[in-house]
C-alpha positions as CSV (number, residue, x, y, z in Angstrom):
1,X,86.7,-149.0,-122.3
2,X,84.1,-146.8,-121.5
3,X,83.8,-144.9,-118.0
4,X,81.2,-146.9,-116.7
5,X,82.8,-150.3,-117.0
6,X,85.8,-148.6,-115.2
7,X,83.4,-147.9,-112.4
8,X,81.6,-151.1,-112.1
9,X,82.7,-154.0,-114.2
10,X,80.0,-156.3,-115.6
11,X,81.7,-159.1,-114.3
12,X,84.4,-160.9,-112.2
13,X,86.6,-163.8,-112.8
14,X,86.9,-166.1,-109.9
15,X,90.5,-167.4,-110.1
16,X,89.3,-170.6,-107.5
17,X,91.6,-172.7,-105.9
18,X,94.1,-173.4,-108.6
19,X,94.0,-172.0,-112.1
20,X,95.8,-175.1,-113.7
21,X,93.1,-177.3,-115.9
22,X,94.4,-180.5,-115.0
23,X,93.3,-179.7,-111.5
24,X,89.7,-178.4,-111.9
25,X,87.8,-182.1,-112.4
26,X,89.9,-183.6,-109.3
27,X,88.5,-180.9,-107.5
28,X,85.2,-181.1,-108.9
29,X,85.4,-184.8,-107.3
30,X,86.5,-183.7,-104.1
31,X,83.7,-180.9,-103.6
32,X,80.6,-182.5,-105.1
33,X,80.6,-185.1,-102.3
34,X,81.5,-182.7,-99.4
35,X,78.4,-180.9,-100.7
36,X,76.3,-183.6,-100.6
37,X,77.6,-184.8,-97.3
38,X,76.8,-181.5,-95.7
39,X,73.5,-181.2,-97.3
40,X,72.5,-184.7,-96.3
41,X,74.1,-184.8,-92.8
42,X,72.5,-181.2,-91.9
43,X,69.0,-182.3,-93.3
44,X,69.2,-185.8,-91.1
45,X,70.0,-183.6,-88.0
46,X,66.8,-180.9,-88.9
47,X,64.5,-184.3,-89.5
48,X,65.8,-186.0,-86.2
49,X,65.1,-183.1,-84.0
50,X,61.8,-182.6,-85.7
51,X,60.4,-186.2,-85.4
52,X,61.9,-187.0,-81.6
53,X,59.7,-185.5,-78.7
54,X,62.7,-185.5,-76.4
55,X,64.8,-183.4,-78.9
56,X,62.1,-180.7,-78.5
57,X,64.3,-178.6,-76.2
58,X,66.1,-174.9,-76.7
59,X,69.2,-176.7,-77.1
60,X,68.2,-178.7,-80.1
61,X,65.8,-176.0,-81.8
62,X,68.6,-173.8,-82.2
63,X,70.8,-176.6,-83.1
64,X,68.0,-177.5,-85.8
65,X,68.2,-173.7,-87.2
66,X,71.8,-173.8,-87.0
67,X,71.9,-176.9,-89.7
68,X,69.6,-175.3,-91.7
69,X,71.7,-172.2,-91.9
70,X,74.8,-174.5,-92.6
71,X,72.8,-175.8,-95.8
72,X,72.1,-172.4,-96.9
73,X,75.6,-171.3,-96.2
74,X,77.2,-173.8,-98.3
75,X,74.6,-173.5,-100.9
76,X,75.7,-169.7,-101.4
77,X,79.3,-170.9,-102.4
78,X,79.9,-174.4,-103.6
79,X,77.4,-174.8,-106.3
80,X,78.9,-171.7,-108.4
81,X,82.1,-173.1,-107.1
82,X,81.3,-176.7,-108.7
83,X,80.2,-174.8,-111.8
84,X,83.5,-172.9,-112.5
85,X,85.4,-176.2,-111.9
86,X,83.9,-177.2,-115.2
87,X,83.7,-174.0,-117.0
88,X,86.4,-172.6,-119.2
89,X,85.3,-168.8,-118.4
90,X,84.9,-168.9,-114.6
91,X,82.8,-165.7,-114.8
92,X,80.6,-164.2,-112.2
93,X,78.3,-161.1,-112.9
94,X,78.5,-158.2,-110.7
95,X,75.2,-158.5,-109.5
96,X,75.8,-162.4,-108.6
97,X,78.7,-161.7,-107.2
98,X,77.2,-158.8,-104.6
99,X,74.4,-161.1,-103.9
100,X,76.8,-164.0,-102.9
101,X,78.8,-161.5,-100.9
102,X,75.5,-160.5,-99.1
103,X,74.1,-164.0,-98.3
104,X,77.7,-165.6,-97.5
105,X,78.3,-162.8,-95.0
106,X,74.9,-162.7,-93.7
107,X,74.5,-166.6,-93.2
108,X,78.1,-166.7,-91.7
109,X,77.2,-164.0,-88.9
110,X,74.0,-165.9,-88.3
111,X,76.1,-169.0,-87.7
112,X,77.9,-166.9,-84.5
113,X,75.2,-165.6,-83.2
114,X,73.3,-169.2,-83.3
115,X,76.7,-170.6,-81.5
116,X,75.9,-167.8,-78.8
117,X,72.4,-168.7,-78.3
118,X,73.6,-172.3,-77.7
119,X,76.4,-171.0,-75.4
120,X,73.7,-169.1,-73.3
121,X,71.5,-172.3,-73.0
122,X,74.0,-174.3,-71.9
123,X,74.7,-171.7,-69.2
124,X,71.2,-171.5,-67.9
125,X,70.9,-175.1,-67.9
126,X,74.3,-175.6,-66.0
127,X,74.6,-172.1,-63.6
128,X,70.9,-171.6,-63.0
129,X,68.8,-175.3,-63.5
130,X,66.0,-174.7,-61.5
131,X,64.8,-171.7,-63.4
132,X,65.8,-173.2,-66.8
133,X,62.2,-173.4,-68.1
134,X,61.4,-170.0,-67.2
135,X,64.3,-168.4,-68.6
136,X,64.5,-170.4,-72.0
137,X,60.9,-170.2,-72.7
138,X,59.4,-170.2,-76.2
139,X,59.2,-166.4,-76.1
140,X,63.1,-166.1,-75.4
141,X,64.2,-168.4,-77.9
142,X,62.1,-166.9,-80.7
143,X,63.7,-163.3,-79.4
144,X,67.2,-165.2,-79.7
145,X,66.3,-166.3,-83.0
146,X,65.4,-163.1,-84.4
147,X,68.1,-161.5,-83.0
148,X,70.4,-164.1,-84.9
149,X,68.6,-163.5,-88.0
150,X,68.2,-159.5,-88.0
151,X,71.2,-158.2,-87.0
152,X,73.5,-160.2,-89.7
153,X,71.1,-159.2,-92.1
154,X,71.6,-155.7,-91.4
155,X,75.4,-155.7,-91.2
156,X,75.4,-157.5,-94.5
157,X,73.3,-155.1,-96.2
158,X,75.6,-152.1,-94.9
159,X,78.5,-154.0,-96.2
160,X,77.1,-154.7,-99.4
161,X,76.2,-150.7,-99.9
162,X,79.4,-149.5,-98.9
163,X,81.2,-152.1,-101.7
164,X,78.5,-150.9,-104.3
165,X,80.0,-147.3,-104.1
166,X,83.7,-148.4,-104.6
167,X,85.2,-147.9,-108.1
168,X,87.1,-150.9,-109.6
169,X,89.1,-149.8,-112.7
170,X,92.2,-152.6,-112.7
171,X,92.1,-156.3,-112.4
172,X,88.6,-158.0,-112.5
173,X,89.9,-161.1,-111.2
174,X,89.3,-162.0,-107.8
175,X,92.0,-164.1,-106.3
176,X,89.5,-166.5,-104.5
177,X,86.8,-169.2,-104.8
178,X,83.9,-167.2,-104.4
179,X,83.2,-163.4,-103.6
180,X,84.5,-162.7,-100.3
181,X,84.8,-158.9,-99.0
182,X,88.3,-158.9,-98.9
183,X,89.4,-160.1,-102.1
184,X,86.8,-158.0,-103.8
185,X,88.0,-155.1,-101.5
186,X,91.7,-155.3,-103.1
187,X,90.3,-154.6,-106.9
188,X,89.1,-151.3,-105.8
189,X,91.0,-148.6,-107.2
190,X,89.1,-146.1,-105.3
191,X,89.5,-145.1,-101.6
192,X,87.9,-147.6,-99.4
193,X,88.8,-145.8,-96.1
194,X,85.2,-145.7,-94.7
195,X,84.9,-149.6,-95.9
196,X,87.9,-150.4,-93.8
197,X,86.7,-148.0,-90.9
198,X,83.4,-149.7,-90.9
199,X,84.6,-153.3,-90.9
200,X,87.0,-152.5,-87.8
201,X,84.1,-150.6,-86.0
202,X,80.8,-151.9,-86.9
203,X,82.0,-155.1,-88.2
204,X,84.2,-155.7,-85.2
205,X,81.3,-155.2,-82.8
206,X,79.1,-157.7,-84.7
207,X,81.5,-160.1,-84.5
208,X,82.4,-159.8,-81.0
209,X,79.0,-159.5,-79.7
210,X,78.4,-163.2,-80.0
211,X,82.0,-164.1,-79.4
212,X,81.8,-162.5,-76.1
213,X,78.7,-164.4,-75.2
214,X,80.3,-167.5,-75.7
215,X,83.4,-166.8,-73.9
216,X,81.3,-165.2,-71.1
217,X,79.0,-168.0,-70.7
218,X,81.7,-170.9,-71.0
219,X,83.7,-168.8,-68.0
220,X,80.7,-169.3,-65.7
221,X,80.2,-172.5,-66.8
222,X,83.6,-173.3,-65.9
223,X,83.6,-171.6,-62.3
224,X,80.1,-173.3,-61.5
225,X,81.6,-176.8,-62.7
226,X,84.5,-176.5,-60.8
227,X,82.6,-175.9,-57.5
228,X,80.7,-179.6,-58.2
229,X,82.6,-182.1,-55.7
230,X,82.2,-185.0,-57.8
231,X,84.4,-185.8,-60.5
232,X,81.4,-187.6,-62.4
233,X,79.3,-185.0,-62.1
234,X,81.7,-182.7,-63.5
235,X,82.3,-185.1,-66.5
236,X,78.6,-184.8,-67.1
237,X,78.4,-181.1,-67.2
238,X,81.4,-180.8,-69.3
239,X,80.0,-183.4,-71.8
240,X,76.9,-181.4,-72.5
241,X,79.2,-178.8,-74.2
242,X,81.8,-180.9,-75.7
243,X,80.1,-180.9,-79.2
244,X,79.1,-177.0,-78.9
245,X,82.8,-175.9,-77.6
246,X,84.4,-178.3,-80.9
247,X,82.2,-176.2,-83.3
248,X,83.0,-173.3,-81.7
249,X,86.8,-173.9,-82.1
250,X,86.7,-174.7,-85.6
251,X,84.5,-171.8,-86.5
252,X,86.4,-169.0,-84.7
253,X,89.7,-170.4,-85.1
254,X,89.6,-170.4,-89.0
255,X,88.0,-166.9,-89.2
256,X,90.5,-165.4,-86.7
257,X,93.2,-166.6,-88.8
258,X,91.7,-165.4,-92.3
259,X,90.4,-161.8,-91.0
260,X,92.4,-160.5,-88.6
261,X,95.1,-159.8,-91.2
262,X,95.9,-156.8,-93.0
263,X,94.1,-156.6,-96.7
264,X,97.6,-156.8,-98.4
265,X,98.4,-160.0,-96.4
266,X,95.4,-161.8,-98.3
267,X,97.1,-164.5,-100.4
268,X,96.5,-168.2,-101.2
269,X,97.0,-169.7,-97.5
270,X,94.0,-167.7,-96.5
271,X,92.1,-169.1,-99.6
272,X,92.8,-172.3,-97.6
273,X,91.9,-171.6,-94.5
274,X,88.5,-170.1,-95.5
275,X,87.9,-173.5,-96.9
276,X,87.6,-174.5,-93.3
277,X,84.9,-172.2,-91.9
278,X,83.2,-171.9,-95.3
279,X,83.1,-175.5,-96.1
280,X,84.5,-178.2,-93.8
281,X,83.1,-177.0,-90.4
282,X,79.3,-177.1,-91.8
283,X,79.8,-180.8,-93.2
284,X,81.6,-181.5,-89.8
285,X,78.9,-180.0,-87.4
286,X,76.6,-183.0,-88.1
287,X,79.3,-185.7,-87.3
288,X,80.5,-183.6,-84.2
289,X,76.9,-183.4,-82.9
290,X,75.8,-186.9,-83.5
291,X,78.7,-188.8,-82.5
292,X,79.5,-186.7,-79.3
293,X,75.6,-186.8,-78.2
294,X,73.8,-189.8,-76.9
295,X,70.1,-188.0,-77.5
296,X,71.3,-186.8,-81.0
297,X,72.7,-190.5,-81.7
298,X,69.3,-192.0,-80.7
299,X,67.4,-189.4,-82.4
300,X,68.9,-190.2,-85.6
301,X,68.6,-193.9,-85.1
302,X,64.9,-193.7,-84.5
303,X,64.8,-191.6,-87.6
304,X,66.6,-193.9,-90.2
305,X,64.8,-196.6,-88.5
306,X,61.3,-194.8,-89.2
307,X,62.5,-194.0,-92.7
308,X,63.3,-197.7,-93.6
309,X,59.7,-199.2,-92.0
310,X,57.7,-196.7,-94.3
């Protein structure tokens, strides 16, 4: 093997969820419907928001962008995963691996920033309702959207540039179903001290910023709601946050379980946990927001009715 192959492999092998041949077709049969349901569900959310004038508010604006991001997020991972279920080689080129990793990190972090923007919107709506229109103006929403996309893109680019500097001279088998940062890092035989320091500093800051916004927003909401004298008023205020809190819990709960672990502990059970926030959460989001939200439910009914009439 030449020196160039030692430092930069031409391809990686994605081990996937199972290496047993008899498991591949059943797994394909499970994840293909999940992908189709995710894309269809999130697309319906986008179309319902765009077609209903009652849903033209900042909250639903961010929800439509979240649905679009979720479609992109799962498309980065699942199609290649489905191909590998039916393929004997299960390979991914070095360039494709870094590209997949870039968009996975970018869209994943965009999700967290959009969830933070939605938390800020709920905070303003509940804690400062008389100034809601002025604070959550079109300009404010655009600025939040720009931050939600630009910061994750720059964060992802930094990690890809650092990964591209690593030397790979051992196995090229990735013990995962896609090119995630941690499993790829385990294959490197060069020092990845700079990479790990970056993950623990810049990476932690990028992840904790939206999470802190969500926590602070909901603490302020909690304090405000507890001051409401009537129980019906409290229930109404909390009901507007229920769907969002459910999604936040699913998303951050599974991410914390996977990524706040030492690199040496990255094993099969973390692969399973990764499925929750990479695949299941984007699929469940449309159900959570439609089943627990009356306005969204009505918007979807109108959309389906209009589609049938055409």
